[in-house]
MDTraj code that builds the backbone (N, CA, C; nanometers):
import mdtraj as md
import numpy as np

residues = "MET ARG ALA LEU ARG ALA GLU LEU ALA ALA LEU ARG ARG GLY GLN GLY HIS LEU LEU GLN ARG VAL ALA SER VAL GLU ARG PRO VAL PRO ALA PRO VAL LEU ALA GLU GLY ALA ALA PRO GLY LEU THR GLY THR ALA PRO PRO ALA PRO THR LEU ALA SER SER GLU ALA ALA ARG GLU GLU ARG ARG GLN GLU LEU GLU ALA GLU LEU GLN ALA VAL ALA HIS THR GLU PRO ARG ASP ARG ASP TRP ALA GLY GLN THR GLU THR LEU VAL THR ARG ALA PHE SER GLY PRO ASP PHE ALA GLY SER ARG LEU THR ARG VAL ASP CYS ARG THR ARG LEU CYS VAL LEU GLU VAL GLU HIS ASP ALA ALA GLU ALA ARG ALA GLU LEU LEU PRO SER LEU LEU THR VAL ASN GLY LEU GLN GLY GLN ALA VAL MET ARG PRO ALA ASP GLY ASP GLY ARG TRP ALA SER ARG ILE TYR LEU SER ARG ALA GLY GLU ALA LEU PRO MET THR LEU ARG PRO".split()
xyz = np.array([
    [4.4495, 0.6720, -1.3817],
    [4.4021, 0.5629, -1.4247],
    [4.4357, 0.4378, -1.3032],
    [4.5167, 0.4383, -1.2264],
    [4.5780, 0.3620, -1.1537],
    [4.4555, 0.3395, -1.0259],
    [4.4121, 0.4777, -0.9752],
    [4.3235, 0.4863, -0.8900],
    [4.2028, 0.4517, -0.9358],
    [4.1592, 0.4592, -1.0621],
    [4.0260, 0.3806, -1.0977],
    [4.0712, 0.2536, -1.0830],
    [4.1613, 0.1788, -1.1487],
    [4.1815, 0.0583, -1.1779],
    [4.1495, -0.0598, -0.9821],
    [4.2013, 0.0485, -0.9403],
    [4.2052, 0.0238, -0.7503],
    [4.0362, 0.0552, -0.7413],
    [4.0000, 0.1083, -0.7598],
    [3.8719, 0.1133, -0.6838],
    [3.7706, 0.0312, -0.7873],
    [3.8152, -0.0186, -0.9084],
    [3.7224, -0.1295, -0.9902],
    [3.7432, -0.2026, -0.9060],
    [3.9020, -0.2662, -0.8986],
    [3.9325, -0.3998, -0.8305],
    [3.8565, -0.4139, -0.6489],
    [3.8383, -0.2976, -0.5671],
    [3.7614, -0.3048, -0.4756],
    [3.6650, -0.3298, -0.4438],
    [3.5721, -0.2752, -0.6064],
    [3.4113, -0.2953, -0.6250],
    [3.4302, -0.4553, -0.6315],
    [3.4575, -0.4631, -0.7381],
    [3.4519, -0.6304, -0.8367],
    [3.4630, -0.7085, -0.6610],
    [3.5833, -0.7025, -0.5828],
    [3.6322, -0.7600, -0.4353],
    [3.4934, -0.7578, -0.3748],
    [3.4435, -0.6316, -0.3633],
    [3.3127, -0.6295, -0.2542],
    [3.1932, -0.7092, -0.3480],
    [3.1982, -0.7221, -0.4279],
    [3.0977, -0.7581, -0.5208],
    [3.0590, -0.9419, -0.5126],
    [3.2115, -0.9373, -0.5409],
    [3.2557, -1.1388, -0.5111],
    [3.1862, -1.1785, -0.3874],
    [3.2181, -1.0722, -0.2961],
    [3.1958, -1.1131, -0.1183],
    [3.0851, -1.1514, -0.0840],
    [2.9802, -1.0289, -0.1493],
    [2.8556, -1.0414, -0.1428],
    [2.8137, -1.1750, -0.2226],
    [2.8302, -1.2022, -0.3226],
    [2.7687, -1.3094, -0.4337],
    [2.8071, -1.4026, -0.3380],
    [2.8990, -1.4257, -0.2581],
    [2.9113, -1.5644, -0.1721],
    [2.8536, -1.5826, -0.0704],
    [2.8366, -1.4695, -0.0190],
    [2.7234, -1.4732, 0.0677],
    [2.6025, -1.5118, 0.0556],
    [2.5588, -1.4148, -0.0344],
    [2.3932, -1.4435, -0.1092],
    [2.3951, -1.6355, -0.1355],
    [2.4758, -1.6570, -0.2124],
    [2.5233, -1.7947, -0.2380],
    [2.4616, -1.8885, -0.1226],
    [2.5873, -1.8508, -0.0197],
    [2.5935, -1.9692, 0.1270],
    [2.4469, -1.9423, 0.1952],
    [2.3752, -1.8338, 0.1661],
    [2.2292, -1.8130, 0.2462],
    [2.1596, -1.9230, 0.1529],
    [2.1733, -1.9151, 0.0230],
    [2.0564, -2.0000, -0.0475],
    [2.0678, -2.1214, -0.0895],
    [2.2017, -2.1790, -0.0261],
    [2.2152, -2.3049, -0.0606],
    [2.1351, -2.3855, -0.0386],
    [2.0908, -2.4907, -0.1135],
    [1.9840, -2.6035, -0.0847],
    [2.0205, -2.6741, 0.0303],
    [1.9357, -2.7042, 0.1389],
    [1.9679, -2.7903, 0.2169],
    [1.9938, -2.9744, 0.2082],
    [2.0905, -3.0572, 0.2104],
    [2.0919, -3.1551, 0.1599],
    [1.9334, -3.2718, 0.1866],
    [1.9244, -3.3249, 0.1118],
    [1.8002, -3.4598, 0.1808],
    [1.9082, -3.5252, 0.2913],
    [1.8081, -3.5382, 0.4067],
    [1.8522, -3.6939, 0.4889],
    [1.8952, -3.7943, 0.4345],
    [1.9796, -3.8685, 0.4400],
    [2.0319, -3.9748, 0.4422],
    [1.9731, -4.1032, 0.5428],
    [1.8902, -4.2012, 0.4768],
    [1.8150, -4.2892, 0.5662],
    [1.8841, -4.3977, 0.5892],
    [1.9321, -4.4365, 0.7401],
    [2.0418, -4.5431, 0.7558],
    [1.9899, -4.6446, 0.6956],
    [2.0338, -4.7651, 0.6892],
    [2.0275, -4.8955, 0.6238],
    [1.9060, -4.9586, 0.7241],
    [1.7667, -5.0235, 0.6664],
    [1.7300, -5.1074, 0.7716],
    [1.6655, -4.9523, 0.8351],
    [1.6596, -4.8554, 0.8459],
    [1.5781, -4.7807, 0.9413],
    [1.4277, -4.7328, 0.8748],
    [1.3551, -4.7106, 0.9464],
    [1.1826, -4.6758, 0.9139],
    [1.1600, -4.5836, 0.8848],
    [1.1098, -4.5586, 0.7270],
    [1.0614, -4.3868, 0.6747],
    [1.0680, -4.3342, 0.7452],
    [1.0746, -4.1672, 0.7670],
    [1.0674, -4.1041, 0.8609],
    [1.1728, -4.0829, 0.9528],
    [1.2300, -4.1968, 0.9992],
    [1.3314, -4.1966, 1.0807],
    [1.5353, -4.1620, 1.0173],
    [1.5617, -4.1041, 1.0394],
    [1.7084, -4.0960, 0.9798],
    [1.8288, -4.1315, 1.0552],
    [1.9544, -4.1653, 0.9627],
    [2.0619, -4.2437, 1.0456],
    [2.1189, -4.1177, 1.1360],
    [2.2407, -4.0929, 1.1276],
    [2.2962, -3.9944, 1.2422],
    [2.2426, -3.8479, 1.1915],
    [2.2050, -3.8372, 1.0374],
    [2.1728, -3.6752, 0.9938],
    [2.0819, -3.6035, 1.0678],
    [2.1018, -3.4822, 1.1471],
    [1.9871, -3.4008, 1.1845],
    [1.8477, -3.4587, 1.1026],
    [1.7299, -3.4146, 1.1199],
    [1.6087, -3.3630, 1.0521],
    [1.6275, -3.2578, 0.9967],
    [1.6127, -3.2154, 0.8633],
    [1.6230, -3.1206, 0.7504],
    [1.5324, -3.0433, 0.7981],
    [1.5806, -2.8930, 0.8171],
    [1.4993, -2.7837, 0.8403],
    [1.3900, -2.7461, 0.7245],
    [1.2838, -2.7346, 0.7401],
    [1.1634, -2.7304, 0.6578],
    [1.1989, -2.5823, 0.5798],
    [1.1567, -2.5920, 0.4957],
    [1.1349, -2.4510, 0.3913],
    [1.0982, -2.3429, 0.4834],
    [0.9661, -2.3634, 0.5370],
    [0.9260, -2.2386, 0.6345],
    [1.0207, -2.2033, 0.7713],
    [1.1042, -2.2999, 0.8661],
    [1.2368, -2.2555, 0.9098],
    [1.3183, -2.1957, 0.8931],
    [1.3561, -2.2577, 0.7228],
    [1.4619, -2.2123, 0.6727],
    [1.4255, -2.0709, 0.6008],
    [1.3377, -2.0121, 0.5838],
    [1.2948, -1.8668, 0.5304],
    [1.2407, -1.7679, 0.6708],
    [1.2116, -1.8430, 0.7851],
    [1.2107, -1.7628, 0.9171],
    [1.3605, -1.7088, 0.9481],
    [1.4457, -1.8356, 0.9421],
    [1.5874, -1.8019, 1.0124],
    [1.6832, -1.7055, 0.9053],
    [1.6088, -1.6770, 0.7899],
    [1.7289, -1.6066, 0.6985],
    [1.6061, -1.4768, 0.7040],
    [1.4798, -1.4498, 0.7072],
    [1.4356, -1.3145, 0.7548],
    [1.4822, -1.2789, 0.9118],
    [1.5146, -1.3408, 1.0294],
    [1.5588, -1.3191, 1.1219],
    [1.6774, -1.2636, 1.0827],
    [1.8031, -1.3256, 1.0408],
    [1.9358, -1.2854, 1.0328],
    [1.8988, -1.1546, 0.9578],
    [1.8367, -1.1032, 0.8481],
    [1.8040, -1.0095, 0.7480],
    [1.7999, -0.9179, 0.8640],
    [1.6921, -0.9027, 0.9847],
    [1.6584, -0.8134, 1.0802],
    [1.7650, -0.7280, 1.1638],
    [1.8605, -0.8657, 1.1920],
    [1.9896, -0.8828, 1.2754],
    [2.0757, -0.7790, 1.2216],
    [2.0755, -0.8122, 1.0780],
    [2.2264, -0.6784, 0.9757],
    [2.1420, -0.6006, 0.9851],
    [2.0332, -0.5297, 0.9649],
    [1.9507, -0.4452, 0.9116],
    [1.9755, -0.3482, 1.0702],
    [1.9442, -0.4371, 1.1610],
    [1.9623, -0.3312, 1.3256],
    [2.0955, -0.3120, 1.3408],
    [2.2109, -0.4055, 1.2942],
    [2.3653, -0.3419, 1.3016],
    [2.3893, -0.2624, 1.2154],
    [2.3302, -0.2383, 1.1381],
    [2.3161, -0.1338, 1.0399],
    [2.2909, -0.0351, 1.0565],
    [2.1503, 0.0105, 1.1156],
    [2.0987, 0.0760, 1.1455],
    [2.1929, 0.1515, 1.3112],
    [2.2278, 0.0971, 1.3775],
    [2.2849, 0.1327, 1.4775],
    [2.4130, 0.2378, 1.4474],
    [2.4805, 0.1733, 1.3774],
    [2.6191, 0.2138, 1.3451],
    [2.5284, 0.3419, 1.2639],
    [2.4198, 0.3703, 1.1868],
    [2.4129, 0.4761, 1.1109],
    [2.3546, 0.5734, 1.2103],
    [2.3068, 0.5241, 1.3130],
    [2.2616, 0.6014, 1.4397],
    [2.3797, 0.7226, 1.5064],
    [2.4381, 0.6036, 1.4953],
    [2.5563, 0.6403, 1.6187],
    [2.6900, 0.6975, 1.5883],
    [2.7202, 0.6608, 1.4471],
    [2.8611, 0.6975, 1.3492],
    [2.8749, 0.8457, 1.3922],
    [3.0063, 0.9033, 1.3914],
    [3.0191, 1.0396, 1.3835],
    [3.0010, 1.1099, 1.2287],
    [2.9467, 1.2200, 1.1838],
    [2.9759, 1.2565, 1.0452],
    [3.1179, 1.3243, 0.9863],
    [3.1846, 1.2637, 0.9239],
    [3.2589, 1.3442, 0.8397],
    [3.2270, 1.4556, 0.7491],
    [3.2307, 1.5427, 0.7806],
    [3.1941, 1.6045, 0.6879],
    [3.1923, 1.6415, 0.5753],
    [3.3282, 1.6324, 0.5666],
    [3.3972, 1.6496, 0.4175],
    [3.3452, 1.5551, 0.3209],
    [3.4065, 1.4343, 0.3817],
    [3.3245, 1.3083, 0.3054],
    [3.2034, 1.2797, 0.2571],
    [3.0741, 1.3164, 0.3879],
    [2.9763, 1.2777, 0.3888],
    [2.9070, 1.3853, 0.2622],
    [2.9271, 1.5381, 0.3072],
    [2.9027, 1.5827, 0.2054],
    [2.9081, 1.5710, 0.0823],
    [3.0334, 1.5556, 0.0612],
    [3.0431, 1.5514, -0.1247],
    [3.0216, 1.3839, -0.1417],
    [2.9944, 1.3123, -0.0903],
    [2.9157, 1.1821, -0.1395],
    [2.7712, 1.1893, -0.1294],
    [2.7100, 1.2846, -0.0447],
    [2.5276, 1.3218, -0.0751],
    [2.5695, 1.3705, -0.1913],
    [2.6103, 1.4595, -0.2047],
    [2.6179, 1.5657, -0.3599],
    [2.6321, 1.4485, -0.4703],
    [2.7541, 1.3374, -0.4553],
    [2.7305, 1.2952, -0.5683],
    [2.6696, 1.1552, -0.5915],
    [2.5530, 1.1051, -0.4788],
    [2.4655, 1.0116, -0.5357],
    [2.3810, 1.0999, -0.5595],
    [2.3078, 1.2396, -0.5239],
    [2.2145, 1.2536, -0.5424],
    [2.2084, 1.3477, -0.6953],
    [2.3511, 1.3679, -0.7390],
    [2.3746, 1.3851, -0.8922],
    [2.3255, 1.2687, -0.9641],
    [2.3571, 1.1789, -0.8866],
    [2.3429, 1.0225, -0.9735],
    [2.2328, 0.9935, -1.0301],
    [2.1464, 0.9982, -0.8924],
    [2.0003, 0.9841, -0.9373],
    [1.9338, 1.0705, -1.0120],
    [1.9561, 1.1921, -1.1022],
    [1.9099, 1.2768, -1.1790],
    [1.9720, 1.2094, -1.3420],
    [2.0029, 1.1358, -1.3295],
    [2.0897, 1.1054, -1.4635],
    [2.0201, 1.0105, -1.5130],
    [2.0249, 0.9104, -1.6188],
    [1.9828, 0.8290, -1.7192],
    [2.0053, 0.6791, -1.6684],
    [2.0935, 0.6525, -1.5534],
    [2.1074, 0.5209, -1.5342],
    [1.9881, 0.4932, -1.4103],
    [1.9679, 0.6186, -1.3969],
    [1.8746, 0.5715, -1.2585],
    [1.7068, 0.6108, -1.2642],
    [1.7055, 0.5827, -1.4323],
    [1.5591, 0.6052, -1.4545],
    [1.4557, 0.5096, -1.3716],
    [1.3266, 0.5846, -1.3457],
    [1.2301, 0.4647, -1.2586],
    [1.2609, 0.4924, -1.1127],
    [1.3748, 0.5839, -1.0781],
    [1.4207, 0.5466, -0.9279],
    [1.4308, 0.6949, -0.8799],
    [1.3340, 0.6940, -0.7241],
    [1.3745, 0.8237, -0.6786],
    [1.4472, 0.8229, -0.5696],
    [1.5340, 0.9056, -0.5280],
    [1.6245, 0.9179, -0.4084],
    [1.5349, 0.9933, -0.3145],
    [1.4547, 0.9190, -0.1915],
    [1.4255, 1.0302, -0.1112],
    [1.4558, 1.0545, 0.0245],
    [1.6115, 0.9877, 0.0429],
    [1.6408, 1.0203, 0.1780],
    [1.7991, 0.9851, 0.1255],
    [1.8967, 1.0163, 0.1572],
    [2.0630, 0.9911, 0.1635],
    [2.1642, 1.0469, 0.2854],
    [2.2142, 0.9806, 0.3805],
    [2.2627, 1.0280, 0.4891],
    [2.3895, 0.9460, 0.5136],
    [2.5000, 1.0267, 0.5045],
    [2.6525, 0.9458, 0.4997],
    [2.6835, 1.0029, 0.6181],
    [2.7478, 0.9206, 0.7022],
    [2.8438, 0.9416, 0.7826],
    [2.9696, 0.9439, 0.8087],
    [3.0771, 0.8509, 0.8376],
    [3.1534, 0.8520, 0.8428],
    [3.2462, 0.7303, 0.7137],
    [3.1892, 0.6029, 0.7617],
    [3.2193, 0.5320, 0.6938],
    [3.0948, 0.4790, 0.5941],
    [2.9923, 0.5135, 0.6060],
    [2.8628, 0.4350, 0.6096],
    [2.7536, 0.5414, 0.5376],
    [2.6829, 0.5524, 0.4227],
    [2.5977, 0.6131, 0.3802],
    [2.4726, 0.5063, 0.3751],
    [2.3406, 0.5733, 0.3867],
    [2.2220, 0.5210, 0.4173],
    [2.1630, 0.5563, 0.2698],
    [2.0823, 0.5207, 0.1791],
    [1.9963, 0.5586, 0.0973],
    [1.8457, 0.5111, 0.0649],
    [1.7678, 0.5552, 0.0720],
    [1.6152, 0.5224, 0.0360],
    [1.5811, 0.5433, -0.0714],
    [1.5270, 0.4979, -0.1113],
    [1.5240, 0.4935, -0.2898],
    [1.3414, 0.4538, -0.3182],
    [1.2697, 0.5053, -0.3682],
    [1.1119, 0.4594, -0.4036],
    [1.1469, 0.4490, -0.5620],
    [1.0941, 0.2931, -0.6423],
    [1.0901, 0.2791, -0.7718],
    [0.9456, 0.3119, -0.8377],
    [0.9399, 0.3253, -0.9744],
    [0.8247, 0.2961, -1.0406],
    [0.7957, 0.1737, -1.0721],
    [0.9085, 0.0691, -1.0609],
    [0.8437, -0.0750, -1.0934],
    [0.9395, -0.1848, -1.0532],
    [0.9450, -0.2864, -1.0436],
    [1.0398, -0.4183, -1.0137],
    [1.1420, -0.3719, -1.0743],
    [1.1569, -0.3673, -1.2346],
    [1.2710, -0.3164, -1.3316],
    [1.3588, -0.2522, -1.2704],
    [1.3354, -0.1236, -1.2190],
    [1.3845, 0.0099, -1.1644],
    [1.4623, -0.0634, -1.0366],
    [1.3719, -0.1407, -0.9768],
    [1.4345, -0.2063, -0.8458],
    [1.5749, -0.2539, -0.8400],
    [1.5591, -0.3604, -0.9755],
    [1.6671, -0.4632, -0.9881],
    [1.7584, -0.3951, -1.0601],
    [1.7685, -0.2407, -1.1368],
    [1.8749, -0.2323, -1.1520],
    [1.9505, -0.1243, -1.0935],
    [1.8622, -0.1182, -0.9925],
    [1.9539, 0.0128, -0.8745],
    [2.1197, -0.0493, -0.8816],
    [2.1436, -0.1666, -0.8234],
    [2.2430, -0.1976, -0.7854],
    [2.3502, -0.1853, -0.8787],
    [2.3143, -0.2620, -0.9761],
    [2.4376, -0.1972, -1.1100],
    [2.4984, -0.0490, -1.1364],
    [2.3769, 0.0098, -1.1361],
    [2.4024, 0.1668, -1.1270],
    [2.4559, 0.2165, -1.0193],
    [2.4351, 0.2056, -0.8903],
    [2.4935, 0.2346, -0.8109],
    [2.6674, 0.2118, -0.7768],
    [2.6746, 0.0648, -0.8607],
    [2.8257, 0.0419, -0.8255],
    [2.9148, 0.1632, -0.9321],
    [2.8311, 0.2470, -1.0223],
    [2.9241, 0.3708, -1.0959],
    [2.9821, 0.4869, -1.0232],
    [2.8917, 0.4763, -0.8868],
    [2.9320, 0.6052, -0.8138],
    [3.0580, 0.6108, -0.7484],
    [3.1161, 0.6736, -0.7813],
    [3.3019, 0.7099, -0.7002],
    [3.2811, 0.6821, -0.5352],
    [3.3988, 0.6006, -0.4942],
    [3.3808, 0.6212, -0.3627],
    [3.3229, 0.5651, -0.2877],
    [3.2181, 0.4425, -0.3391],
    [3.1154, 0.4079, -0.2729],
    [3.1368, 0.2083, -0.3091],
    [3.1357, 0.1328, -0.1938],
    [3.1505, 0.0145, -0.2127],
    [3.0618, -0.0524, -0.1352],
    [3.0612, -0.2114, -0.0903],
    [3.0265, -0.2639, 0.0221],
    [2.8489, -0.2705, 0.0103],
    [2.7847, -0.2795, -0.0386],
    [2.6466, -0.2560, -0.0536],
    [2.5578, -0.3309, 0.0281],
    [2.4485, -0.3431, 0.1322],
    [2.3515, -0.4482, 0.1884],
    [2.2354, -0.3676, 0.1350],
    [2.1178, -0.4710, 0.0874],
    [2.0180, -0.4154, -0.0187],
    [1.9244, -0.4528, 0.1440],
    [1.8006, -0.3866, 0.1897],
    [1.7008, -0.4171, 0.2658],
    [1.5894, -0.3394, 0.1691],
    [1.4823, -0.4429, 0.1820],
    [1.3650, -0.3970, 0.1206],
    [1.2302, -0.4276, 0.1744],
    [1.2201, -0.3518, 0.2527],
    [1.0820, -0.3041, 0.3365],
    [0.9662, -0.3622, 0.2607],
    [0.8748, -0.3947, 0.3019],
    [0.7684, -0.4560, 0.2767],
    [0.7002, -0.3425, 0.2208],
    [0.6469, -0.4159, 0.0836],
    [0.5766, -0.3417, 0.0059],
    [0.4334, -0.3458, -0.0119],
    [0.3879, -0.3452, 0.1073],
    [0.2596, -0.3996, 0.1267],
    [0.1668, -0.2628, 0.1048],
    [0.2109, -0.1457, 0.0993],
    [0.1018, -0.0261, 0.0272],
    [0.1471, -0.0083, -0.1221],
    [0.1807, -0.1107, -0.1690],
    [0.2022, -0.0914, -0.3313],
    [0.3021, -0.0321, -0.4143],
    [0.3828, -0.0127, -0.3399],
    [0.5303, 0.1119, -0.3732],
    [0.6250, -0.0063, -0.3778],
    [0.7047, 0.0079, -0.4625],
    [0.8341, -0.0599, -0.4378],
    [0.9308, 0.0452, -0.3898],
    [1.0214, -0.0006, -0.2811],
    [1.1226, 0.0934, -0.2098],
    [1.2585, -0.0002, -0.1805],
    [1.3594, 0.0826, -0.1706],
    [1.4798, 0.0111, -0.1196],
    [1.5276, 0.1241, -0.0292],
    [1.6188, 0.0267, 0.0675],
    [1.6996, 0.0728, 0.1588],
    [1.8800, 0.0126, 0.1568],
    [1.9222, 0.0919, 0.0838],
    [2.0768, 0.0208, 0.0737],
    [2.1886, 0.1048, 0.1772],
    [2.2719, 0.0223, 0.2267],
    [2.3686, 0.0773, 0.2943],
    [2.4796, 0.0437, 0.2272],
    [2.5840, 0.1567, 0.2078],
    [2.6910, 0.1729, 0.1433],
    [2.8069, 0.2150, 0.2106],
    [2.9058, 0.1105, 0.1572],
    [3.0199, 0.1998, 0.2831],
    [3.1196, 0.2744, 0.2167],
    [3.2131, 0.3390, 0.2501],
    [3.3043, 0.4265, 0.2088],
    [3.4129, 0.3234, 0.1444],
    [3.4426, 0.3334, 0.0201],
    [3.5291, 0.2899, -0.0314],
    [3.6358, 0.2724, 0.0625],
    [3.7516, 0.1029, 0.0514],
    [3.8164, 0.0847, 0.1232],
    [3.8030, 0.0415, 0.2653],
    [3.6260, 0.0519, 0.3189],
    [3.5995, -0.0223, 0.4229],
    [3.4800, -0.1160, 0.4124],
    [3.4762, -0.1699, 0.5074],
    [3.3945, -0.3042, 0.5023],
    [3.2345, -0.2524, 0.5983],
    [3.1388, -0.3179, 0.5074],
    [2.9983, -0.2687, 0.6049],
    [3.0081, -0.3207, 0.7431],
    [2.9772, -0.2180, 0.8778],
    [3.0078, -0.2767, 0.9529],
    [2.8754, -0.3623, 1.0230],
    [2.9070, -0.5069, 0.9937],
    [2.7588, -0.5818, 1.0296],
    [2.8548, -0.7308, 1.0709],
    [2.8499, -0.8250, 1.1608],
    [2.8662, -0.9162, 1.1932],
    [2.8282, -1.0548, 1.0982],
    [2.9550, -1.0724, 1.0394],
    [2.9575, -1.2004, 0.9463],
    [2.9728, -1.3412, 1.0224],
    [2.8751, -1.4120, 0.9392],
    [2.8662, -1.5652, 1.0109],
    [2.8594, -1.6855, 0.9196],
    [2.9537, -1.7693, 0.9292],
    [2.9265, -1.8907, 0.8387],
    [2.8354, -1.9505, 0.7969],
])
top = md.Topology()
chain = top.add_chain()
for i, resn in enumerate(residues, 1):
    res = top.add_residue(resn, chain, resSeq=i)
    for name in ("N", "CA", "C"):
        top.add_atom(name, md.element.get_by_symbol(name[0]), res)
traj = md.Trajectory(xyz[None], top)
């Protein structure tokens, strides 16, 4: 029971950390304050506010950087045969259960500290329910979800999960 409580606490910490990161990325940019007597269009000492397009471009660039870091680890990290094999089996079995209805695991590859899952979904709802369902799989935490472009009409997700007690291997920025 103590181990389950510790695992639950670790999952909650990981989820809280991710929620903070998402909130910091999505935080609205404050409007610039005009200096007294300044002409419209000129701001006081505040730099010009980034446009929505530039914010979106920066967010997409950061997403690509994070995914590149995670992919590099996934391709270079040695495989812990015991943990990786057991975890891949756990994940594969979980996807056959009712919590994952509407989602199909197309690939799972675990290494020493990291697992990469590729999943196809029947609809947006199944994709939205994926992360809460993954939190029920023992031994995993710290997820990062990349959603490849759905240009071909399919719903897909690439999920990076860390081994319990490990952080995802990516560079965090303020």
